[in-house]
C-alpha positions as CSV (number, residue, x, y, z in Angstrom):
1,M,29.7,22.4,-9.4
2,S,31.8,25.7,-10.1
3,L,33.2,24.3,-13.3
4,V,30.9,26.6,-15.4
5,G,32.7,25.7,-18.8
6,L,32.3,22.0,-18.2
7,R,30.6,20.5,-21.4
8,Y,30.5,16.6,-20.7
9,L,30.1,14.9,-17.4
10,N,30.2,11.0,-17.4
11,L,30.3,9.6,-13.8
12,S,28.2,6.4,-14.5
13,R,29.2,3.2,-12.7
14,N,31.0,5.0,-10.0
15,H,29.2,3.7,-7.1
16,L,28.0,7.1,-6.1
17,S,25.7,7.3,-3.6
18,H,23.4,10.2,-1.7
19,G,21.5,12.6,-4.0
20,I,22.5,14.7,-7.0
21,P,23.8,18.0,-5.9
22,R,21.3,20.9,-5.8
23,D,23.6,23.4,-7.7
24,V,23.8,21.2,-10.7
25,G,22.2,24.1,-12.6
26,N,25.2,26.2,-12.2
27,L,27.0,24.0,-15.0
28,A,25.5,26.2,-17.7
29,S,27.6,24.7,-20.6
30,L,26.8,21.1,-19.8
31,E,25.8,19.4,-23.0
32,S,26.1,15.8,-21.7
33,L,25.2,14.3,-18.2
34,D,25.5,10.6,-17.5
35,L,24.9,9.6,-13.9
36,S,23.7,6.1,-14.7
37,E,24.4,3.1,-12.6
38,N,25.1,4.5,-9.3
39,Q,23.2,4.4,-6.0
40,L,21.9,8.0,-6.2
41,S,18.7,8.3,-4.1
42,G,16.2,11.5,-3.5
43,E,14.7,13.7,-6.0
44,I,16.0,15.1,-9.1
45,P,17.0,18.6,-8.4
46,P,15.0,21.2,-10.1
47,S,18.0,23.4,-11.1
48,L,18.5,20.4,-13.6
49,A,15.8,21.9,-15.6
50,D,17.8,25.1,-15.9
51,L,20.6,23.5,-18.2
52,K,19.6,25.1,-21.6
53,A,22.5,23.4,-23.5
54,L,21.8,19.8,-22.2
55,G,21.2,17.4,-25.0
56,T,22.2,14.0,-23.6
57,L,20.9,12.9,-20.2
58,N,21.2,9.4,-18.6
59,L,19.7,8.9,-15.0
60,S,18.9,5.2,-15.3
61,T,19.6,2.6,-12.6
62,N,19.9,4.5,-9.7
63,G,17.3,5.0,-6.5
64,L,15.9,8.2,-7.6
65,S,12.3,9.1,-6.7
66,G,9.7,12.0,-6.8
67,R,8.6,14.0,-9.8
68,I,10.7,14.5,-12.6
69,P,11.4,18.3,-12.9
70,T,9.4,20.3,-15.7
71,G,11.4,22.7,-17.9
72,S,11.7,23.3,-21.4
73,Q,14.9,21.3,-21.7
74,L,13.8,18.4,-19.8
75,Q,10.6,18.3,-21.9
76,T,12.7,17.2,-24.8
77,F,13.7,14.2,-23.5
78,I,10.8,12.0,-24.4
79,D,12.8,8.6,-24.0
80,P,11.8,6.9,-20.8
81,S,14.8,4.9,-20.9
82,I,17.1,7.6,-19.6
83,Y,14.9,7.4,-16.2
84,S,14.6,3.5,-16.2
85,N,15.3,1.4,-13.1
86,N,14.4,4.5,-10.9
87,P,11.1,2.7,-9.1
88,G,10.2,6.0,-7.3
89,L,10.3,8.4,-10.3
90,C,7.4,9.7,-12.2
91,S,6.0,12.6,-14.3
92,F,6.6,13.1,-18.1
93,P,7.9,10.9,-20.0
94,L,7.0,8.2,-17.2
95,Q,3.6,7.4,-15.7
96,D,1.9,10.5,-13.7
97,C,2.6,10.7,-10.2
98,V,-0.1,9.3,-7.7
99,S,-0.1,11.6,-4.7
100,S,1.1,9.9,-1.9
101,S,-0.9,11.9,0.3
102,A,-4.1,11.0,-1.6
103,S,-3.0,7.5,-1.6
104,N,-2.2,7.6,2.2
105,Q,-5.6,9.2,2.8
106,N,-7.4,6.5,0.9
107,Q,-5.5,3.8,2.9
108,M,-6.4,5.5,6.0
109,S,-10.1,5.8,5.0
110,Q,-10.3,2.1,4.3
111,D,-8.5,1.2,7.6
112,M,-11.0,3.5,9.5
113,E,-13.8,1.7,7.9
114,T,-12.6,-1.7,8.6
115,L,-12.1,-0.7,12.3
116,W,-15.6,0.4,12.6
117,L,-16.7,-2.6,11.1
118,Y,-14.9,-4.7,13.7
119,C,-16.1,-2.4,16.3
120,F,-20.0,-3.0,15.4
121,V,-19.6,-6.5,15.1
122,V,-18.0,-6.8,18.4
123,A,-20.6,-4.4,20.1
124,G,-23.5,-6.3,18.4
125,A,-22.1,-9.7,19.7
126,I,-21.8,-8.4,23.1
127,F,-25.4,-6.6,23.2
128,G,-26.8,-9.7,21.8
129,F,-25.3,-12.0,24.3
130,W,-26.3,-9.8,27.3
131,L,-29.7,-9.2,25.6
132,Y,-30.4,-12.9,25.4
133,W,-29.1,-13.9,28.8
134,G,-30.4,-11.0,30.5
135,V,-34.0,-11.7,29.3
136,L,-33.7,-15.2,30.4
137,F,-32.5,-14.4,34.1
138,C,-34.9,-11.3,34.5
139,K,-38.1,-13.0,33.1
140,K,-38.9,-16.1,35.3
141,T,-41.6,-17.4,32.6
142,W,-39.1,-16.7,29.7
143,R,-36.5,-18.7,31.7
144,Y,-38.6,-21.4,32.3
145,A,-39.8,-21.8,28.8
146,F,-36.2,-21.7,27.6
147,Y,-35.2,-24.6,30.1
148,Q,-38.5,-26.6,29.0
149,Y,-37.2,-26.1,25.4
150,V,-33.8,-27.5,26.1
151,D,-35.1,-30.5,28.0
152,D,-37.4,-31.3,25.1
153,M,-34.6,-31.0,22.5
154,Q,-32.5,-33.3,24.8
155,G,-35.3,-35.7,25.1
156,K,-35.8,-35.8,21.4
157,V,-32.0,-36.3,20.7
158,I,-32.0,-39.1,23.3
159,D,-34.9,-40.7,22.0
160,K,-33.4,-40.8,18.2
161,K,-30.1,-42.3,19.7
162,I,-32.0,-44.9,21.4
163,A,-34.2,-45.6,18.4
164,A,-31.1,-45.8,16.1
165,Y,-29.4,-48.1,18.7
166,R,-32.4,-50.3,18.7
167,T,-32.4,-50.6,15.0
168,S,-28.8,-51.2,14.5
169,K,-29.0,-54.0,17.1
170,L,-31.8,-55.5,15.4
171,R,-30.0,-55.7,12.0
172,H,-27.2,-57.4,13.5
173,E,-29.0,-60.3,15.1
């Protein structure tokens, strides 16, 4: 990055990895920069916005992420294709950045609401279970009434089954 007189730099399709060097802004005479179709990752260094002579830029088809630096020179590049195929990039001329902290906070808030819902449902089921059975075992008259009700229901079910059996037997005769 000490080649201050360098005007054109094309390193496309070279399988470059890692990030764009932070001191790329030292290339003050750079007019054209093509780093497309590599495996570059990380953010675009803010020093790239310091390149006043830059007229051509291509950072497409990499793994770049984060906000595109703002600067008077970078604002002249309005064609979004120079940043295409970098799914993590955002800001002008691409879509606005959604704050990851706001997104994470919203997700955590939804997770907490879901957790509280499950806690209340489980607590309600446990409370209802023990209230129901506790009352039956503590109040003798209610327990007898409950058992009488269950016996009556069993009797009705048995009577209906016997009646259905007799009806079907009569039909077959």
